[in-house]
Phi, psi and omega in degrees: 000133182282161178300319179300317181289328177294317179294317179298319178295321177297321178297314179299317180295320179295317179292327177292318181290331183259026187303337180286345177247004179273128176253160177250129181227183178239132183247133182241123178250120177270139180220148177076174180283148178292149178254130183284130176253103185293329180294321181262353183055047180221164172255136180240125179263143174300135185231136172256131182252131175247115182263160178053044178277127179284131181223139175236127175285138178230152179283147176283137177281165178301319179296321179292323178295322182282339185288335181207162177295118184257134177263158178301329184273003180289143178227159173236124180236148176254130181229126175298131183301329181299332180289342179253013179060230180272003187284128172262127182306154177225160180292346178271358182280160174224164172213157182244121183217128177051042175082007182232141175262136181237146172263133177289127177265315179198173181205160174222152174248173174248165178308136182085359180049045180262351181214135176254132174254113188244131175256130186216162180233140178303135183283000000 
């Protein structure tokens, strides 16, 4: 068994064990250039929607707070990579969790890309 598969298995076990703090959200990935809608006078970007994405809120560390200007509405969420398929998060992505929409500010992965650590701000 490879190290990547061991880490991925550990992520799945951790999310199963922590099911009482795991929330289900919707993740939206925007791709490509926006298309202008003259009737609404807006640009619409093609979007891929990932439903029932498992998310766990995690606290920001002191180093993370000091690394960038943090707003009260900023969150850090952990998402198993398998829930997003082949998608690597981008700063143009958004997600909906517990009745609130968030804009992705930045993200980090773990070895084997089995877990995404996403920093986001309330939209």
